[in-house]
C-alpha positions in Angstrom: 31.0 171.2 -52.5 30.0 175.1 -53.0 32.8 177.1 -51.4 30.4 178.6 -49.0 29.7 175.2 -47.3 31.3 173.0 -44.6 31.3 169.4 -44.3 31.2 170.1 -40.5 31.0 172.4 -37.4 33.5 172.0 -34.3 31.5 172.5 -31.5 33.9 172.3 -28.0 34.0 174.2 -24.7 37.4 176.7 -25.1 38.8 174.9 -21.2 39.2 172.1 -23.7 41.3 173.1 -26.3 44.3 174.8 -23.6 46.2 172.0 -22.0 49.2 170.7 -24.1 48.2 167.3 -25.2 44.8 168.0 -24.8 43.9 170.5 -27.2 41.4 168.0 -28.4 39.1 170.6 -30.9 42.8 171.6 -32.9 43.7 168.0 -32.9 40.5 166.7 -34.2 40.3 169.7 -36.7 43.8 168.9 -38.0 43.1 165.0 -38.0 39.5 165.5 -39.9 41.1 168.0 -43.0 44.2 166.0 -43.2 42.9 162.5 -44.0 43.1 160.9 -46.8 40.3 159.6 -47.7 40.3 155.8 -50.3 41.2 156.9 -53.9 38.3 154.3 -54.6 36.0 156.2 -52.8 36.7 159.5 -54.4 33.8 160.6 -56.2 31.1 157.9 -55.4 27.8 158.7 -53.7 26.9 157.3 -50.4 23.8 156.5 -49.5 22.9 160.1 -47.8 23.6 161.1 -52.0 26.5 163.0 -50.6 29.8 162.8 -53.1 33.0 161.2 -51.3 35.9 164.2 -51.3 39.4 164.0 -51.8 39.3 165.3 -48.3 36.7 166.6 -45.9 37.2 170.2 -46.0 36.9 172.8 -45.1 36.3 172.1 -41.5 34.6 175.2 -39.1 35.9 176.0 -36.0 35.2 179.3 -34.1 38.9 180.2 -33.5 39.9 179.6 -37.0 37.0 181.3 -39.0 35.9 183.9 -36.9 37.5 187.3 -36.5 38.0 188.9 -33.1 36.0 191.6 -33.4 33.1 189.4 -34.8 29.4 189.3 -33.5 29.7 185.8 -31.9 25.3 185.2 -32.7 25.0 185.7 -36.9 28.3 184.1 -38.0 28.1 180.8 -35.4 24.3 180.3 -36.5 25.3 180.6 -40.3 28.0 178.1 -40.1 25.7 175.7 -38.5 23.2 176.3 -41.5 26.0 175.8 -43.7 27.8 172.8 -42.2 26.8 168.8 -43.0 27.8 167.7 -39.7 27.9 169.1 -36.0 30.9 167.4 -33.9 30.0 167.8 -30.4 33.5 167.3 -28.0 32.0 166.4 -24.2 33.1 166.4 -21.2 31.7 168.2 -17.8 32.5 171.5 -18.8 31.2 171.3 -22.0 27.9 170.1 -20.4 27.8 172.8 -18.8 27.9 175.2 -21.4 24.9 177.2 -22.8 27.0 178.1 -26.4 27.7 174.7 -26.8 23.8 173.2 -26.0 22.9 176.6 -27.9 24.7 175.0 -30.7 23.7 171.9 -30.7 20.2 172.8 -30.5 20.2 175.1 -33.8 21.5 172.7 -35.3 19.0 169.8 -35.1 16.5 172.5 -35.0 17.4 172.7 -38.7 16.3 169.0 -38.9 20.1 167.9 -39.1 20.0 165.6 -36.0 21.2 162.5 -37.5 24.1 164.2 -38.7 25.4 164.9 -35.2 28.3 163.2 -33.9 29.8 162.5 -30.1 33.1 163.1 -29.2 33.8 162.1 -25.5 36.6 163.2 -24.2 36.0 163.6 -20.6 33.3 162.1 -18.2 30.3 160.0 -18.0 27.3 160.2 -20.7 23.6 160.4 -19.2 25.1 160.5 -16.1 23.1 163.1 -14.7 19.7 161.3 -15.0 20.6 157.3 -15.5 20.4 156.0 -12.1 22.0 152.5 -13.2 24.7 154.4 -13.1 24.2 156.3 -10.0 24.0 152.7 -8.7 27.4 152.0 -9.1 28.8 155.3 -8.0 29.4 157.7 -10.8 28.7 161.2 -10.0 25.8 162.9 -11.9 28.1 166.0 -11.9 30.5 163.7 -13.9 27.8 164.1 -17.2 29.5 164.9 -20.6 26.4 165.2 -22.8 24.8 169.1 -22.8 21.0 168.5 -22.7 20.1 169.2 -26.3 22.5 166.0 -26.7 20.6 163.4 -24.6 17.0 164.8 -26.2 15.1 165.7 -29.6 14.5 168.8 -30.6 11.3 169.8 -32.5 11.5 172.4 -35.6 10.8 175.6 -32.7 13.3 174.3 -31.1 12.3 173.1 -28.1 13.3 169.9 -26.6 11.8 167.3 -26.2 12.4 165.6 -22.4 10.2 163.2 -22.5 12.3 161.1 -25.0 15.5 160.2 -25.1 18.2 160.9 -28.0 21.5 158.4 -28.7 24.1 160.3 -30.4 27.0 158.7 -32.4 29.7 158.5 -30.4 33.3 158.1 -30.4 35.2 158.0 -27.3 38.7 159.4 -26.7 38.6 158.7 -22.5 40.9 156.4 -20.8 39.5 153.0 -19.9 38.9 154.7 -16.3 36.4 157.2 -17.9 39.3 159.7 -16.9 40.3 162.4 -20.1 42.1 160.7 -23.0 45.6 162.3 -24.4 45.7 164.1 -28.6 49.0 161.6 -28.6 49.7 158.2 -27.5 53.7 160.7 -26.8 51.0 162.6 -24.7 49.6 159.7 -22.4 53.4 158.1 -22.0 54.9 161.0 -20.2 51.8 161.7 -17.8 51.7 157.4 -17.0 55.5 157.9 -16.3 54.7 161.3 -13.8 51.5 160.0 -12.1 52.3 156.6 -11.7 54.7 153.9 -10.8 54.6 151.2 -13.5 57.5 149.4 -15.5 57.5 150.7 -19.0 56.8 147.4 -20.3 53.6 147.9 -19.0 53.6 151.8 -19.8 54.1 150.6 -23.6 51.4 148.3 -23.2 48.9 150.9 -22.0 50.0 153.4 -25.1 49.9 150.8 -27.4 46.6 150.3 -26.4 45.1 153.3 -25.8 46.7 154.2 -29.6 44.9 151.8 -30.9 41.8 152.5 -29.5 42.1 156.2 -30.2 42.8 155.7 -34.1 39.8 153.5 -34.0 37.7 156.3 -32.5 38.9 158.9 -35.3 37.7 156.5 -37.6 34.3 156.7 -36.2 33.8 160.2 -36.8 35.5 160.2 -40.2 32.9 156.9 -40.6 30.3 159.0 -39.9 30.9 162.0 -41.9 31.3 159.7 -45.0 28.3 157.8 -44.6 30.0 154.8 -44.6 30.0 151.6 -41.8 33.2 151.6 -39.8 34.6 148.5 -40.5 33.7 149.2 -44.4 36.4 152.2 -44.0 39.1 150.7 -41.7 39.5 148.2 -43.9 39.2 150.4 -47.3 41.8 152.4 -45.5 44.0 149.9 -44.1 44.1 148.6 -48.1 44.5 152.0 -48.9 47.2 153.2 -46.8 49.8 149.5 -47.0 49.4 150.3 -51.0 50.8 153.8 -50.8 53.3 152.5 -48.2 54.5 150.0 -50.4 55.1 152.7 -53.5 56.9 154.6 -50.5 58.6 151.4 -49.0 62.2 151.7 -50.0 62.1 156.0 -49.7 60.9 155.3 -46.5 63.2 152.9 -44.5 66.4 154.5 -45.2 64.7 157.6 -44.2 63.1 155.9 -41.1 67.2 154.7 -40.8 68.5 157.9 -40.8 66.1 159.5 -39.1 66.7 157.0 -36.5 70.1 157.1 -36.3 70.2 160.8 -35.6 67.9 160.3 -33.0 69.8 157.8 -31.6 73.1 159.9 -31.8 71.2 163.0 -30.2 69.7 160.4 -27.5 73.8 159.8 -26.4 74.8 162.3 -26.6 71.8 164.2 -24.1 71.5 161.1 -21.9 74.7 160.8 -19.6 75.4 164.3 -19.1 74.1 166.1 -16.1 71.8 168.9 -16.9 70.9 171.3 -13.9 68.4 173.3 -15.8 64.5 172.1 -15.7 64.2 173.2 -19.0 66.7 171.7 -20.5 66.0 168.8 -18.7 62.1 168.3 -19.9 63.6 169.0 -23.5 65.9 166.3 -23.5 63.0 163.7 -21.9 60.9 164.2 -25.0 63.8 163.6 -27.2 64.8 160.7 -25.8 61.3 159.5 -25.9 60.8 160.4 -29.6 64.0 157.9 -30.3 63.1 155.2 -28.0 59.8 155.3 -29.9 60.9 155.0 -33.6 63.4 152.5 -32.7 60.7 150.3 -30.9 57.8 151.0 -33.4 59.9 150.4 -36.7 61.4 146.9 -35.1 57.4 145.8 -34.4 56.8 146.8 -38.3 60.0 145.4 -39.8 59.7 142.0 -37.8 56.2 141.4 -39.1 58.0 141.3 -42.6 60.6 139.7 -41.7 63.2 142.1 -42.2 64.9 143.3 -39.6 68.3 143.3 -41.2 67.3 147.0 -42.0 68.1 148.0 -38.5 71.5 145.8 -38.4 73.9 149.1 -38.7 71.8 151.1 -36.3 71.3 148.3 -33.7 75.7 148.0 -34.4 76.2 151.8 -33.5 73.6 152.3 -30.9 75.0 148.9 -29.1 78.4 150.1 -29.1 77.6 153.6 -28.6 75.8 152.6 -25.3 78.7 150.1 -24.7 81.8 153.4 -24.5 80.6 155.3 -21.7 79.6 154.3 -17.9 76.2 153.4 -17.2 74.4 156.7 -16.4 73.5 157.3 -12.6 70.4 159.3 -12.9 67.7 156.9 -12.5 65.1 158.0 -15.9 68.2 157.6 -18.0 69.2 154.9 -16.2 65.9 153.0 -17.4 65.9 154.1 -20.9 69.1 152.9 -21.0 68.3 149.4 -20.1 65.4 149.8 -22.5 67.0 150.5 -25.6 70.0 147.8 -24.7 67.3 145.5 -24.5 65.8 146.6 -27.7 69.3 145.7 -29.5 69.1 142.2 -28.1 65.6 141.7 -29.7 66.9 143.1 -32.9 69.6 140.4 -33.2 67.9 137.9 -32.1 65.3 138.2 -34.3 68.1 137.9 -36.6 69.0 134.7 -35.5 72.1 135.7 -34.1 71.3 133.9 -30.3 74.6 134.3 -28.8 74.9 138.1 -29.5 71.4 138.3 -28.1 72.0 137.0 -24.9 75.6 138.5 -24.5 74.3 141.8 -24.8 70.9 141.2 -22.3 73.2 139.5 -19.5 76.4 141.6 -19.5 74.3 144.9 -19.2 71.6 143.3 -16.4 74.8 142.1 -14.7 76.5 145.8 -15.3 73.9 148.5 -13.2 75.2 149.5 -9.8 73.4 148.7 -6.5 72.6 151.7 -6.2 70.9 151.7 -9.0 69.2 148.4 -8.6 66.6 149.3 -6.2 64.7 151.5 -7.2 62.1 149.8 -8.3 61.5 151.1 -12.0 65.8 149.9 -12.6 64.7 146.5 -10.9 61.8 145.8 -13.1 63.6 147.0 -16.2 66.7 144.6 -15.2 64.7 141.9 -14.2 63.4 142.3 -18.1 66.9 142.0 -19.3 67.5 138.8 -16.8 64.2 137.3 -18.6 65.5 137.4 -21.9 69.0 136.7 -21.7 68.1 133.3 -19.8 65.4 132.5 -22.5 68.8 132.5 -24.4 71.4 130.9 -21.9 68.8 128.4 -22.0 68.7 127.9 -25.4 72.4 127.7 -26.2 73.5 125.8 -23.0 74.9 128.5 -20.7 75.1 128.0 -16.8 73.2 130.7 -15.6 69.7 130.1 -17.4 68.0 128.6 -14.2 69.3 131.6 -12.2 68.7 134.3 -14.4 65.0 132.9 -14.4 64.5 133.0 -11.0 66.0 136.1 -10.3 63.2 137.7 -12.9 60.6 135.6 -11.6 61.5 136.7 -7.9 61.1 140.4 -9.1 58.1 140.5 -11.4 56.3 138.3 -8.0 57.7 141.3 -5.7 56.2 144.3 -8.0 52.9 141.9 -9.1 53.8 142.7 -12.8 51.7 139.7 -14.6 52.8 139.7 -18.2 56.4 139.5 -17.6 56.3 137.3 -14.9 54.4 134.9 -17.0 57.4 135.0 -19.7 60.0 134.3 -16.6 58.6 131.3 -15.7 58.3 130.2 -19.1 61.8 130.3 -19.3 62.5 128.7 -15.8 59.8 126.0 -17.2 62.1 125.4 -20.4 64.6 124.7 -18.0 62.9 122.0 -16.2 61.8 120.4 -19.2 65.5 120.0 -20.8 65.8 118.2 -17.8 62.7 115.9 -18.1 61.7 117.4 -15.0 57.6 117.7 -16.2 56.5 117.6 -12.7 58.0 120.8 -11.7 57.3 122.3 -15.7 53.6 121.7 -14.8 53.5 123.6 -11.7 55.5 127.0 -13.5 53.2 126.3 -16.8 49.5 127.0 -14.7 51.8 129.9 -12.3 52.2 131.0 -15.9 49.2 130.8 -18.1 47.5 132.4 -15.2 49.4 135.5 -15.4 49.5 135.5 -19.2 45.6 135.1 -18.8 45.8 138.2 -16.3 47.9 140.3 -18.3 45.4 139.5 -21.4 42.1 140.5 -19.9 43.5 143.4 -18.3 45.2 144.6 -21.7 44.1 144.9 -25.7 47.2 144.7 -26.5 49.1 141.8 -28.8 51.7 141.2 -26.4 50.5 139.6 -23.4 48.5 137.2 -25.5 51.4 136.0 -27.7 52.5 135.3 -24.6 50.1 133.1 -23.3 49.7 131.3 -26.6 53.2 130.4 -26.3 53.5 129.1 -23.1 50.2 127.1 -23.9 52.1 125.7 -26.7 54.7 124.9 -24.9 52.6 123.2 -22.6 51.0 121.2 -24.9 54.4 120.0 -26.2 55.9 118.7 -23.2 52.7 117.0 -22.5 53.6 114.9 -25.4 56.7 114.3 -24.7 55.7 113.2 -21.4 53.2 110.6 -23.8 49.8 112.4 -22.9 49.2 113.2 -25.8 45.5 113.5 -25.7 45.9 115.9 -22.9 48.3 117.4 -25.2 45.6 118.4 -27.7 43.3 119.3 -25.9 45.8 122.0 -25.0 45.7 122.8 -28.7 41.9 123.2 -28.6 42.2 125.3 -25.7 44.7 126.9 -28.2 42.7 127.2 -30.7 39.6 128.4 -29.0 41.4 131.2 -27.8 43.2 132.5 -31.2 40.1 132.7 -32.3 38.7 135.1 -29.3 42.1 136.8 -30.0 41.2 137.5 -33.5 37.4 138.5 -33.3 38.7 141.3 -30.9 41.1 142.7 -32.9 41.0 141.2 -36.5 43.1 142.8 -38.3 46.4 141.9 -36.4 48.8 139.2 -38.1 49.7 137.2 -35.4 46.3 135.5 -35.7 47.3 134.3 -38.9 50.7 132.7 -38.4 49.3 131.3 -34.5 46.4 129.5 -36.2 48.6 128.0 -39.0 51.2 126.7 -36.4 48.5 125.7 -33.7 47.3 123.1 -36.9 50.5 121.9 -37.4 51.6 121.0 -34.3 48.0 118.9 -33.4 49.1 117.7 -36.9 52.0 116.5 -35.2 50.3 114.4 -32.1 47.7 113.1 -34.6 50.5 111.4 -36.3 52.2 110.1 -33.5 48.5 108.4 -32.3 48.2 107.0 -35.6 45.9 109.1 -37.1 47.6 109.7 -40.3 44.5 110.6 -42.4 43.7 113.1 -39.8 47.2 114.6 -39.7 47.5 115.1 -43.4 43.8 116.8 -43.6 45.3 119.3 -41.0 48.5 119.6 -42.4 46.8 119.8 -45.5 44.6 123.2 -44.1 47.9 124.8 -42.8 49.7 124.7 -46.2 46.3 126.1 -47.5 46.4 129.3 -45.1 50.0 129.4 -45.3 49.9 130.2 -49.0 47.5 132.5 -48.6 49.0 134.7 -46.2 52.4 134.3 -48.6 50.6 135.3 -51.3 49.3 138.4 -50.4 52.7 139.8 -50.0 54.9 137.4 -51.7 57.9 140.1 -50.5 57.3 139.2 -46.8 60.0 137.2 -45.4 58.0 136.0 -42.2 55.1 134.7 -44.8 57.9 133.0 -47.1 59.1 131.5 -43.4 55.9 130.0 -42.5 55.0 128.7 -45.7 57.9 126.6 -46.2 57.3 125.2 -42.8 54.1 123.9 -43.4 55.1 122.3 -46.8 57.9 120.9 -44.4 55.7 119.5 -42.0 53.3 118.4 -44.9 56.2 116.5 -46.3 56.6 114.5 -42.8 53.0 113.5 -42.5 52.9 112.1 -46.2 56.5 110.4 -45.7 54.8 108.1 -42.5 52.0 107.9 -44.7 53.8 106.4 -47.6 54.1 109.2 -50.0 57.9 109.5 -50.7 57.3 111.2 -54.3 54.8 114.2 -52.9 56.7 114.3 -49.9 60.1 115.1 -51.8 58.3 117.6 -53.8 57.0 119.5 -50.5 60.7 119.5 -49.3 62.0 121.2 -52.3 59.6 123.3 -51.7 60.4 124.1 -48.3 64.0 124.4 -49.6 63.3 127.1 -52.0 62.2 129.5 -49.6 65.2 128.7 -47.0 67.6 128.9 -49.6 65.6 132.3 -50.2 65.9 133.2 -46.6 69.6 132.3 -45.6 70.8 133.6 -48.5 69.3 137.2 -47.9 70.2 136.9 -44.3 73.5 134.7 -43.9 73.9 135.4 -40.2 70.3 134.4 -39.8 71.2 131.4 -37.5 67.3 130.1 -36.7 67.2 130.5 -41.0 69.8 128.4 -41.6 69.2 125.4 -39.1 65.9 125.6 -40.3 67.2 124.7 -43.9 69.4 122.2 -42.5 66.4 120.3 -41.3 64.8 120.7 -44.5 67.9 118.9 -45.9 67.8 116.2 -43.6 63.7 115.6 -44.1 64.8 115.8 -48.4 67.1 112.9 -47.1 64.3 110.7 -45.5 62.7 110.8 -48.8 65.2 110.1 -50.7 65.9 106.7 -48.9 64.1 104.2 -51.5 64.6 106.0 -54.2 68.3 107.7 -54.7 70.5 106.7 -51.4 73.2 108.5 -52.7 71.4 111.5 -53.3 70.1 111.0 -49.5 73.3 110.8 -48.2 74.4 114.0 -50.0 71.3 115.5 -48.2 72.1 114.5 -45.2 75.3 115.9 -45.2 74.6 119.2 -46.5 72.4 118.9 -43.2 75.4 118.2 -40.8 77.3 120.7 -42.3 74.6 123.5 -41.7 73.9 122.6 -38.7 77.7 121.9 -37.6 78.3 125.8 -38.9 75.8 126.9 -36.7 77.0 125.1 -33.5 80.3 126.5 -34.5 79.3 130.6 -35.0 77.7 129.6 -31.1 80.6 129.2 -30.0 79.8 124.9 -29.2 78.0 125.4 -26.3 77.5 121.8 -25.0 74.1 122.3 -23.8 72.8 124.1 -26.7 69.8 123.3 -28.3 72.1 124.0 -31.6 74.9 121.2 -30.1 71.0 118.8 -29.6 70.4 119.3 -33.1 73.7 118.3 -34.5 73.7 115.4 -32.8 70.1 114.2 -33.8 70.9 114.5 -37.3 74.9 113.2 -37.2 73.1 109.6 -35.4 70.7 110.3 -39.0 73.7 110.2 -41.1 75.2 107.8 -39.4 72.6 104.8 -39.7 72.7 105.4 -43.2 76.0 105.3 -44.0 75.4 101.8 -41.5 72.9 101.2 -44.0 75.4 101.7 -47.1 77.9 100.0 -46.0 80.3 102.6 -45.0 80.9 101.6 -41.3 84.3 103.5 -41.2 82.5 106.3 -42.2 79.2 105.9 -40.1 81.6 105.5 -36.9 83.6 108.6 -37.5 80.2 110.3 -37.7 78.5 108.4 -34.6 81.7 109.5 -32.6 80.9 112.9 -33.4 77.2 112.3 -31.8 78.1 110.3 -29.0 80.6 113.2 -27.5 78.2 115.5 -27.9 75.9 113.0 -26.2 78.2 113.3 -23.3 79.2 117.2 -23.5 74.4 117.2 -23.1 74.5 114.7 -20.3 70.9 115.0 -19.0 69.7 117.8 -20.6 68.8 115.1 -23.4 68.8 112.0 -22.3 66.8 110.3 -24.8 68.8 111.6 -27.9 72.1 111.3 -25.9 70.6 107.3 -26.0 69.9 106.9 -29.3 73.3 108.0 -30.3 75.5 105.4 -28.2 73.1 102.4 -29.0 73.8 103.5 -32.7 77.3 103.5 -32.2 76.7 100.4 -30.1 74.9 98.5 -33.5 77.9 100.0 -35.7 81.0 98.5 -33.9 79.4 94.8 -33.6 78.6 95.1 -37.4 82.7 96.0 -37.2 82.7 92.6 -34.8 84.0 95.5 -32.0 82.5 93.3 -29.4 83.7 95.1 -26.1 83.5 98.6 -27.6 79.7 98.1 -28.6 78.9 96.6 -25.2 80.1 99.5 -23.6 78.0 101.9 -26.1 74.8 100.2 -25.0 75.3 100.4 -21.6 76.4 103.8 -22.1 73.1 104.8 -23.7 71.3 102.0 -21.2 72.8 104.5 -18.3 71.0 108.0 -20.4 67.5 106.4 -19.8 67.8 105.3 -16.2 69.3 108.7 -14.9 65.7 110.3 -15.9 63.5 107.1 -15.0 60.7 107.7 -12.7 60.5 104.7 -10.3 57.2 105.1 -9.9 56.5 106.0 -13.8 58.7 102.7 -15.6 59.1 103.3 -20.1 59.6 101.0 -22.3 62.4 102.8 -24.4 64.6 101.7 -21.1 63.0 97.9 -21.0 64.7 98.2 -24.7 67.8 99.2 -23.4 68.2 96.4 -21.0 67.5 94.1 -24.1 69.7 95.3 -26.3 72.6 95.1 -23.7 71.8 91.6 -22.5 71.9 90.9 -26.3 75.9 91.9 -26.6 76.3 90.5 -23.3 75.0 87.0 -24.2 76.9 87.2 -27.7 80.2 88.1 -25.7 79.3 84.9 -23.5 78.7 87.2 -20.6 75.7 85.1 -19.0 75.8 86.4 -15.6 75.6 89.9 -16.9 73.4 89.1 -19.9 70.9 87.6 -17.3 70.9 90.9 -14.7 70.3 93.1 -17.7 67.3 90.6 -19.3 65.8 90.2 -15.7 65.7 93.8 -15.4 63.6 95.0 -18.6 61.4 91.9 -17.3 60.3 93.5 -14.1 59.8 97.2 -16.3 57.8 94.8 -19.0 55.4 93.4 -16.0 55.1 96.5 -14.2 54.0 98.2 -17.7 51.7 95.2 -18.7 50.5 95.3 -15.2 49.1 98.6 -15.5 47.8 98.9 -18.7 47.6 95.5 -20.4 48.3 95.8 -24.4 49.4 93.5 -27.3 52.6 95.6 -27.0 53.2 94.6 -23.9 52.2 90.7 -24.3 54.8 90.5 -27.4 57.4 92.1 -25.1 56.8 89.9 -22.1 56.8 86.7 -24.7 60.3 88.8 -26.0 62.0 88.9 -23.0 61.0 85.4 -21.1 62.2 83.6 -24.5 65.7 85.4 -24.4 65.7 84.2 -20.5 64.9 80.6 -21.9 67.6 80.2 -23.9 70.4 81.8 -22.1 73.0 79.0 -21.1 72.2 77.8 -17.0 
């Protein structure tokens, strides 16, 4: 391209280039000239005959190109003649400018009307004549298109007002049509100053605007380069990703140093009293930058499973934040709470759940009463309480329900849909642990309504991810309540949601993950319905898609985790289909990946737990062919989960306790099959102790452990102890039984107890236990007759007939 030629001419009203954060012409000029055209396009020719440059340079903007004493008319005309494109910054001020109108008219007169690009920064296009817009209340004075932009122009420069023109437009306005901002950070500051919004809501709005403005910028560049927008965004993404990979090692080191410096700058000034207005404004800007860097880098690293890179930063930040008093200034206090919450999130992402709980719970509890009355502080505290409640329920801390309830109350009061949905999800989990399905359903309905509202109001992925989490949890508890068709229907709705979100935001990595998890979950439900063929089909699909993800970036630890999960699930389906050798191969693939993850980050308890369950799955695959190897794999699983339980501080009601109890029960059964009864008795005693500590938190697993112990004791002729253990298992189930819906497991438990009582010549007790079992089975048969209920009736009646009179 000759030096005398411009790639584009920016036409604008100078009033639209003055305010801080809204210097549109200056910003757009810089964005266009510094944009790096993807390397595989450079030197090629587009459909218009233009050769793709390395840079879209130079760009004409009169403030930069004209001397102060120049005659305006002729240089402007010459620049328009020598420019390939005209970019018009559209606003009501621009629409009223004779200069902007003349520039558009002349450029079109040159025969270059198809190379005019409109940039909407404020106002409403075509508001001056569109009656449809008038009927909706839009003021004609909001017109932002100069007249020559609305109509064609003939070769003499005259407007053809009987025809309408439709210029390509990129929209930088806010959702309500008001003027946008050149940077997301400027938008963030305006939200904090002008609206009573929570920090989370501000984050969501800023994230959405950042995405929209980036897309609008690319739309302009795509128009200049002459390529489809979708083609350019995909090429741009690939190019930037490749460039980022080449510089990844240096980049994260530099980023960490910057974060440390920014965090230290934040901490140095966050709690000091600054009396002068300019100093406070400067500190606020520095604080915003620090906060943005920490949150932004966290989001990028969690995608690839590399939150270990924030380990030192999070530790130092937490220690520094915890070493001084809580800030008494309202704005500083909110920022303090946000940073504490971010540290807790990093710890959770690293699998250090106990630390995540302690940080969030202590911080929420430690805010002075005077500050908690402020709405933005109250909302920040509620965010910490909601996060802490999730952790508390997982580790069995006693305050899980109260923390979740407090958060729910605050978010309801302030009508914050997205965080309310998360808090309701935590409260739902608490009731699910206690088998209270009725309350859980009510909470799930309210959570879905709020998450759905938040997802519709924002294009940000966070509320959509929350909605998908709630639907998944709802499907799981319906399956646990034996409503498998309903569980599958919920997953079908969830799949439709994923497809919708992926269509709206095709570049986000979350939808790939959620699609895989959905297929795995449905496969589990199909397996429970004995639809093995369908279950295997879904399992293989999920593994295929997970493998594609993993192949895109083998260094991505998150993709490796998903691939390991998919291998493990297909292995379980193969086991149920009687294909143990194939299952063994899949479990070994899962082991290889989870070993890599745990070796990379030994403190990540989540990855360690997943490795344990993979070993337990391998035990099942080895049972028939190599029992000794199966026992060794089972022992490894127990040791891994025991270490997780111990690292958490042995919390009695935790998921870790529950998981350890399950693998101990499996190991005890295997030891019994191998004739190692003494070892089995010792193993199951540990499981029963955990069951007693858990109590009603997981009665079904507790009863399984007790009945396994009963069988082992009976095998060693310890009948009184065996009866006690069986009765304990029955009591576990009785404690959660709903009189209006009796269950077969309780009937089986009554019959097992009756058999042991009969063996010990406790005839009256055996008759009472068997009669209780018969009552349940008769009720089940009356409600839903089936071959199973008929067999159960025959079994119990035969047992009663054979008892001595």
